[in-house]
C-alpha distance (Angstrom), angle and dihedral (degrees) to the residues before:
residue distance angle dihedral
M1 . . .
N2 3.81 . .
E3 3.80 88.9 .
F4 3.78 91.9 52.7
L5 3.81 92.3 47.2
R6 3.80 91.0 53.3
I7 3.80 91.8 49.7
A8 3.81 91.8 46.0
S9 3.81 90.4 50.3
A10 3.80 89.5 52.5
E11 3.81 90.1 50.8
L12 3.79 91.2 52.3
L13 3.80 90.6 50.5
K14 3.80 89.2 54.6
L15 3.80 89.8 59.7
R16 3.79 94.4 66.6
R17 3.81 112.0 116.6
T18 3.81 91.8 -2.5
L19 3.80 126.5 137.6
A20 3.82 89.8 -120.0
L21 3.81 91.3 61.3
R22 3.81 93.8 44.4
L23 3.79 91.3 50.7
A24 3.81 90.3 54.0
V25 3.82 84.9 70.8
I26 3.81 102.1 28.4
A27 3.83 98.2 48.8
P28 3.84 98.5 57.4
L29 3.80 93.2 38.2
T30 3.81 89.7 54.7
I31 3.81 90.6 61.2
V32 3.81 91.9 43.9
L33 3.81 93.9 50.5
L34 3.80 91.9 45.7
Q35 3.80 93.7 53.9
F36 3.79 92.1 39.4
G37 3.80 89.8 59.5
V38 3.80 92.1 46.7
Y39 3.80 93.9 49.6
L40 3.79 92.1 43.2
A41 3.80 88.5 58.8
R42 3.80 102.6 32.6
G43 3.80 108.0 16.6
E44 3.79 96.6 130.5
Q45 3.80 93.9 55.6
M46 3.82 93.3 48.0
S47 3.81 100.0 55.2
P48 3.84 125.9 70.2
R49 3.79 114.5 -117.1
G50 3.79 110.8 -89.4
A51 3.81 95.1 11.8
N52 3.79 125.2 116.1
P53 3.83 102.5 -96.8
L54 3.79 91.9 -155.7
T55 3.80 91.2 58.9
G56 3.79 89.1 56.2
Y57 3.79 88.7 46.2
A58 3.81 92.5 54.4
Q59 3.81 92.3 44.2
S60 3.80 92.4 51.6
I61 3.80 91.2 52.9
L62 3.81 92.5 47.0
T63 3.81 90.2 49.6
L64 3.81 94.7 51.5
W65 3.80 91.3 43.1
T66 3.80 97.1 49.9
I67 3.81 98.9 40.2
V68 3.80 100.0 46.9
L69 3.79 120.0 -1.6
F70 3.81 103.8 39.6
P71 3.85 95.2 52.9
F72 3.81 90.8 46.4
Y73 3.80 92.3 45.1
A74 3.82 91.0 51.2
A75 3.81 89.6 53.0
L76 3.80 90.7 46.3
V77 3.81 91.5 51.4
A78 3.81 90.2 52.2
A79 3.80 92.0 48.6
L80 3.80 93.6 46.6
L81 3.81 94.0 48.1
A82 3.79 91.3 51.0
D83 3.80 91.1 44.4
I84 3.80 91.5 58.6
E85 3.80 87.8 70.2
N86 3.81 98.0 30.2
R87 3.80 94.7 52.7
G88 3.78 94.1 48.6
G89 3.80 95.7 40.2
N90 3.80 89.6 -123.2
W91 3.78 100.0 143.0
E92 3.80 95.6 86.8
R93 3.80 91.2 53.7
L94 3.81 94.1 43.4
L95 3.78 94.9 49.1
S96 3.81 91.9 47.9
L97 3.81 91.8 60.2
P98 3.84 116.4 107.9
V99 3.80 93.4 -110.6
N100 3.77 135.3 102.4
R101 3.80 108.2 -81.8
R102 3.78 91.3 -144.3
S103 3.80 88.7 63.0
I104 3.80 90.8 56.0
Y105 3.79 92.7 54.6
A106 3.81 94.0 39.2
A107 3.81 89.7 54.8
K108 3.81 88.4 57.5
W109 3.80 89.4 54.8
V110 3.79 92.4 49.1
S111 3.81 94.3 49.0
G112 3.80 90.2 48.8
G113 3.79 91.4 48.9
L114 3.80 90.4 52.1
L115 3.81 90.3 52.7
L116 3.80 89.7 52.8
L117 3.80 88.5 49.6
V118 3.81 91.0 51.5
S119 3.81 91.7 50.0
S120 3.81 90.8 50.7
A121 3.80 91.2 49.7
V122 3.82 91.5 48.8
L123 3.81 89.9 50.2
T124 3.81 91.8 52.1
L125 3.79 94.3 46.8
G126 3.80 91.4 43.7
V127 3.80 92.1 53.6
G128 3.80 91.3 47.6
A129 3.81 93.4 49.9
S130 3.80 95.1 43.8
A131 3.81 91.9 45.8
A132 3.81 88.8 54.3
M133 3.80 89.3 51.1
L134 3.81 91.3 49.6
R135 3.79 90.4 50.6
F136 3.80 90.1 50.5
T137 3.81 94.7 49.4
R138 3.83 94.5 47.0
P139 3.82 114.8 56.4
D140 3.82 91.9 -164.2
W141 3.82 89.7 59.0
Q142 3.79 98.1 50.1
S143 3.79 93.2 99.9
A144 3.82 92.4 50.5
A145 3.81 114.4 110.5
I146 3.80 118.1 -122.6
P147 3.85 105.1 -120.1
M148 3.80 97.9 -134.4
S149 3.81 94.1 144.6
K150 3.81 89.7 53.7
M151 3.80 90.6 50.8
L152 3.79 93.9 46.5
I153 3.80 93.0 50.2
G154 3.81 94.3 41.4
S155 3.80 93.9 47.9
A156 3.80 92.9 46.2
M157 3.80 94.1 48.2
S158 3.81 94.1 46.1
L159 3.81 89.1 48.5
C160 3.81 91.0 54.5
A161 3.80 91.5 45.1
I162 3.80 93.6 52.7
L163 3.81 94.8 56.2
L164 3.81 92.3 90.3
L165 3.80 91.7 51.4
F166 3.80 91.1 47.3
S167 3.82 92.5 50.5
I168 3.81 90.9 51.0
Q169 3.79 92.4 48.2
M170 3.79 92.2 45.1
W171 3.79 91.4 52.7
I172 3.81 91.0 49.6
S173 3.82 93.3 47.9
L174 3.81 92.7 49.4
R175 3.81 93.8 43.3
W176 3.81 95.8 52.7
K177 3.79 122.6 38.4
S178 3.79 95.1 -149.3
F179 3.81 109.8 105.8
M180 3.80 92.0 -151.1
I181 3.81 98.7 56.0
G182 3.78 94.2 71.8
L183 3.81 93.4 42.1
G184 3.80 91.7 47.1
I185 3.80 91.5 53.2
S186 3.80 89.4 47.7
I187 3.81 92.9 52.9
V188 3.80 91.4 49.6
G189 3.80 89.8 48.3
I190 3.81 92.3 50.7
V191 3.82 92.5 48.4
I192 3.81 90.6 51.2
N193 3.80 88.6 47.9
I194 3.81 92.0 53.6
I195 3.81 89.0 50.5
L196 3.82 94.7 47.5
L197 3.81 101.1 45.6
P198 3.83 99.0 63.6
R199 3.80 91.8 46.4
G200 3.78 92.9 66.5
M201 3.82 97.4 -122.3
F202 3.78 88.4 154.8
F203 3.79 102.2 167.0
A204 3.82 94.8 40.8
V205 3.80 90.9 47.2
N206 3.79 91.3 53.1
L207 3.79 90.9 60.2
Y208 3.80 94.4 42.9
P209 3.84 108.1 98.5
W210 3.82 96.4 -146.3
A211 3.82 92.1 53.0
M212 3.80 100.4 43.2
P213 3.84 97.6 87.6
A214 3.82 90.1 54.3
V215 3.80 91.5 46.6
E216 3.80 89.5 54.8
I217 3.80 93.7 60.0
A218 3.82 96.0 41.1
P219 3.84 104.7 112.5
T220 3.81 95.1 -150.0
S221 3.81 100.2 40.8
P222 3.83 112.0 122.5
F223 3.80 91.5 -162.4
R224 3.79 101.4 61.3
L225 3.81 94.2 113.4
L226 3.81 91.4 49.4
S227 3.79 91.0 50.0
L228 3.79 91.5 48.0
V229 3.81 94.5 50.3
W230 3.80 92.9 42.6
G231 3.81 90.9 50.4
I232 3.80 94.0 51.4
V233 3.82 99.5 38.3
G234 3.80 94.1 38.2
G235 3.79 92.7 45.9
I236 3.80 93.6 51.3
G237 3.80 92.5 42.2
V238 3.81 95.1 49.7
G239 3.80 89.8 44.3
I240 3.81 92.7 53.9
L241 3.80 91.8 45.1
A242 3.81 91.5 48.4
C243 3.81 93.7 48.8
S244 3.81 91.1 50.4
S245 3.81 92.1 46.4
M246 3.81 94.1 48.0
A247 3.82 92.3 45.4
R248 3.82 90.5 58.7
R249 3.80 93.7 55.4
E250 3.77 115.5 103.7
Q251 3.79 93.9 -136.2
Q252 3.78 138.9 0.9
């Protein structure tokens, strides 16, 4: 355990001033600022009469985040973490160290998971702050409650659901040195997801890694628990399998 903690600490130090860390803040704020501008201009037309407009605001951000940006960001995190070693040719040195190879790969998973956690926290705080600003700029919205509990639950559930997707993308990015292979697979997965969701393939979508974060925040989905469990169990299982498989390879 002490060995793993030392390796994980070294991985976290590598993240300083990296694009992966910056994107953990920039990616969620991009969605928040986009929807903030839309609601600032057209808020009345986008909320049903009598409904809390800020609830619709939070739901619209969660929908955009989980369908498109979060799956792509998870793939980008995996590719960037692997590229830190690939670009510098560090794998030969890392794998020659007198430590368990599984710990080296597992530390990559943990650092990536923490970046996803940071992005989810930034999204939640960004929605809360922007919702407060919307309420301040619109007198007719001042009595509307800021849906922080909805954001906390939605962000947490989508984070758990995306673990399987992240483990798959991390395995791909570590297995092949090309930066574009992982991103290309992610783009194909997102396109398929966009095609599947409107067609109502509910059960199939729940088991499809690129769709599971969106399923988690869908208010009427009857398969949210299945998606949540499959994301957590599948993500951990694929991660363990990938670490064992990569540790047996002679060279990276």
